[in-house]
N, C-alpha and C positions, 0 to 999 in steps of 0.2 A: 269747865273744870278739868284740869289734867288729872290723870290716874297714876297711882303708885302701886308697886308690888309689895305685898306684905306677907310675912308669916312663914311658918314651917308646917308641913303636912305629912304625917306618917313617917317622919324621919327623912323626908325628901325636901330639899331646899328649892325654892323658886328663885331661879337665877336672873331672869329678865322678864320684862313684860312689854308687849308691843304697844301699850298705850302711851309710852313716853315717860317723862320724868314726873315731877310733882313733889309737893312738900311731904316730908316723912310724917306718917301718921294720918294723912288726909284720908277720910273714908271714901270708899268706892261704892257708889249707890246703885250702879247697874251691872254689877258682877254676878255671874253664875260660877259654877265649879265644874271642872272636868276631872273625872276619876279614871285612871288607866290601870289595867291589869294585863297579864300575859299568860297564855296557855299554849299547848302544843298539840299538833296532829301526830299520828304515829310515826315512829322512826323505823328504819329497816337496817338490820345488820350492825347496830351499834349498842354498846352498853351504856354510853353516856355521850351527851352533846352539850358542851358548856358554851354559853355566850356571856359576855360581861356588858351590862347596860350602863352607859355613862349618863345619858340624858335623853329627853324627849322634847322635840320642838314642834310648835303648833302655829299655823298661819291660816288666815282667812282665804288666801288665794291658792288655788291648785298649781299655779304656774310660778309662784314666788321662788326666786333663787336664794341660796343659802346666805348671800351677803345683803339681800334686801332688808329693808326695815319692816317692822310690824310683827316680828317673831316673838312668841312667848316661850319660855323654856322651863322644863322641869329637870332640875339637876339632882342626880342621885349621888349623895356624898356620905360614905364612900360609894364607888361604883358597885353595882350588884352583879355578882357572878351566879348564874342560874344554870342548873342542869335541866334542859328542856324535857328530858325523858321522865322527870318526876311530875310533869304538868299534864297528866292525862286523866280521862274519866271525870272531867268537870273540875279538876284542881286548878286553881288560879294563883299566880304570883302577883300580889298587889305591888304596883310600882309607885303609887302615890296619887296625889291630886293637886290641882292648882286653880286659883281663881282666874277667870277670863272675862273680859267685857262680853255682855250678851251679844249673840250673833251666830252666824254660821261659819264653821271652820272646815276648810276643804283639803288641807294638807297636814300630814304628820310626818316627822322625820325621827326615826329611831337611830340614835347615835351609839354605836358600840365602841368600847375601849379597844385600842390597838394592842396586839401582842408586842411587848417590848422587853428590854433587859430586866426591868423590875418585875414584870408579870408576863413571862413568856408563854404561859398557858391560859391567858385571859379568855381566849376562844379556842376550844380544843374538842377533839372527838376521840372516843375510845371504841375502836372496832370490837365486835363481840369476841371475847376471850383474849383480847390484846391489851396493849398499853396505850396511854394517852398520846395523841399526836396533835401538834399545834395546827390550827386551821389557818390557811392563808387567806387574808382578807384584802380585796382590792383597795387601793388608796382612796378611791372615790367614796368608800364607805365612811371615811372620816367626816364627811359632811352630813352623814345620816342616810339611812335607807328610806327613800321617799315612798310614802304611802298615801294614796288618794282616799279621801273619806268625805262624808257629808254629816258633820256633827253639829247639831243645834244646841247652843248653850243659852238657857233662859235665865232671866234675872231671878236670883234667889233660889235657883234649883240646881240640881246636880245632873250632869250628863255622864253616862257610863259607857266606856268602850273597852273591849278586850282585843289585844293583839294576838292573833292565832298564828304562831310561829311554826311553820311546817319543817321540822328538823330533817325529815327524810329527804325532802326535795331541796333543802337548803345546803346540804353537804354533798359536794360533787367530787368524785374520785378522779385523780389525775393519772389515768392509765396505770402503769405498773411502777410508778415512781415511789409509791408508798406515801404520797402526800395528798392532801384534800383541800379543796377550795370551799370557802363559805360564801354562798350566793343566796342571801336571805329571801325566802318566799313567805310572805306575811299577809294575812287578811285582817281587816279591821271589822270587828263584829260588835253590834250593840249588846249591852247587858241590860235587859229590860226588866227581869224579875228574878229574884232568888228562889221563888216558889216553883214556877213553871219554866218555860223556855228551854225544855230539855226532853230528850228521849232516853228511856231507861229500858234495859232488857237483859236477857241471859243467853249464853251459848253453852253447849254441853262441855263437860270437863276436858275432853280431848282438844278443844279449841281455845281453852283458857290460857293463851300465851300471846306473846307480842308478834307472832307471825300472822295472827288473824286480824284482818282489817275490817273495821265497822265504820260505815259512813252514812250520812244523810245527804241526799242529792236533790237538786231541782234541775230538770231538763238536761241531765247528764253532767252537771257541774257539782262536785262535792262542796258542801257548805261547811261541814264539820266532820272530822274523822277522829277515831280513837282505836284502842285495842282493849279487849276485855281484861279484867283483873284476874287474880289467881282463883277466884270463885266463879269465873265466867260472867260476872256482871259488867255491863258497859253503860256509860253515861255520856251522852253527847250534849254538851252545854258550853256556851250559851247559843241559843238559836232564835232568830226572829220568828214570829208567829207565821204560820203558813202550812202548806201541805208538802210532804217530802216522800222520796223513795228511800227506804232503809236498805243498804247494800252490804252484804257480808261475803267476804272472800278469804280464802286461806290456801296455802300451797297443797296441791294434790286433792283439792275439793272443787266441786261445782259451785258456781256463784249462786247465791240466793238473794231474792229481791222481795221486799214487802212494800207494796204500793199504797199510796194514799194515807201516809202516817201524818196525823195532824199535830201541830204544835201550838199551844196557847200559853199566855203569860201566867195565868192563874194557877195551873196545876201541871205536874209532870205528866208526860205521856208514857205509860208503861205498856210496852208491846207484848210482854209475856212475863211469867213468873219463874222463880228458880225451880219450881216443880215441873215445868214444861219447857226446858231449854231448847234453843234452836240447834239443830244438827245440820251439817252440810254433807251431801252425798260425795262419795269418793269419785275422783276423776283423774284420768291420765292428763298429762300436759304436753304441749308442743312448744319448743323454744324457737323463736324467730328473732331475726336481727338485721342489722344494716348500719348505715351511718346517717348522721344529720350534719348538714352544713348550713350555717355555722354550728359549732358544738354547743353554743348557748341556746339553741332551739329546744323546744320541749316536745315530747311525744307521749300519747296515751292511747289506750285501746277501749273502744266503746262497743256495747252490745245492745241490741234492741229486742225486747221481750214483748210478747203479746201483740206484736206488730205496731206498737205505739209507744212503749216505755223504753227510753234510751238511758243507759247508765254507763258510768265509767267503771270498768272492771280492773284496770291496771294502768300504771304509767311507767315509763322507761327511765332508768338511771343512765345518763349519757356521760361518757368519759370526757373530761374537760380538754384533754390534749388531742384526741383523734375524732371525737364526735361519734364513736361507735356506741351502739346500744344493743341490748338484748331484752326480750320479754318472754315470760313463760305464761301461756294462756291455757285454761281448761278446755278439754275437748268435749266433755260431757255436756248435755243440755243444762242450761241454767234453770233454776227453780223460781217460780213466781207465786206469790200469795197476796191477797188483799187484806189490808188492815181491818180488824173488827174490834171494837172496844170490849174489854173483859172476855176475850175469847179463851176457852179452856185450853186450846192448842192451835198452833198455826199450821195450816194445811198447804204446804208448798207443793206445787205440781210442776213437773218438767215441761219446758217449752221445746219440743223436739225440733221445731222449725228454726230455732235460733242456735242450735247446737253447733259449735265449732266456727261460727260466723262472727267476724269482728270488723269494725272499721277503725283503721289507724288514723289518728289526727295529729299532724305535726304543726307546730306553731312557732313563729319567729316575728317579733315586733308587730304583732297584730295581724299577720298574714297566716292563713290556714291552708294546709294541703292535706288531702286524705287519700287513703288506699283501702279497698276492701280485701279481706283475706279470709281463707277457709283453712283452719288448722287441723282438719281431719287427715291431711297428708302433709308431706314435706313442703315447706314454704321457702322459696328462693329469697336471698337477701333483698330487702326493700330499703332504698336510699331516698332521702328527701334533701333537696337543695333549695336555698332561698337567695 
């Protein structure tokens, strides 16, 4: 039996279905549903980052080209303009849902509307204290930002995914031109439970701002990031079940790491309460810099605590025209504590052996290069070429 595409969902029209044609109204017996939402990791130095979502495409093959058959499409009509900076601390923007034949889907493509004469600010950034500037989008994005995923759609059931759009890493400054490129960095996360699948906590009042970065990481790789709200509360959601390191960093402060934080689907993990907020010790910082070739390469700074726990402390914003980067890294010893359920207070202790010591990790097209640095003194420029 051939399959047909039917219906409207949450105001989102299903534009095409990879199952082929079929008679109008013919029931689909082996369909499940895919629901998609969007959220944001922290941004840096911006008051707003707007993107306009036009449609989402789904395919069973990770290698399928945009012109291949077998695509299903979720068309947003009208296209949805979203300020990513409103999607923090567990806030989600629902994009909609569509029926799909049961099976595994390995590729998503997020298609953004182009800036044009009718909508010149469809995708735009507002630097802190400034005015909105159109984001330059590569022509290749018209085919959609390719996202690899492993999504299992079961007959009669709903699969949930969240597109975690990292606004800070996605907006790239073009030197001193006053222009910015949009190079989307997006993770596909499962949304498994509305009750749990999250980490909740509080930082002290002086850290309750968008300069404070809170993330949960595994093996030095951030899985979800946010910043605390005006009350110091932070929520990291959605998260797959597992064990994480909670990493807190802020300008002029020593990094703090809470190890062994569990995440389960049934209930939220509350690491502390409002009455015992997390404080970060003061620290001087050292600025380091250099160049990356090509400029599309990425760079981050890692630190190892307790001789065994490696976390990402910072990542570098790279200028799109020159490949120049700068990083400001804390000199003081990072603080480490172990998670304990229902703890009255978190007892962070300085790791003196890790003070001022970092490993820079540059990456380009799957190739990694590293350099160890000690920021207790002046650091000469460090360049990476690929």
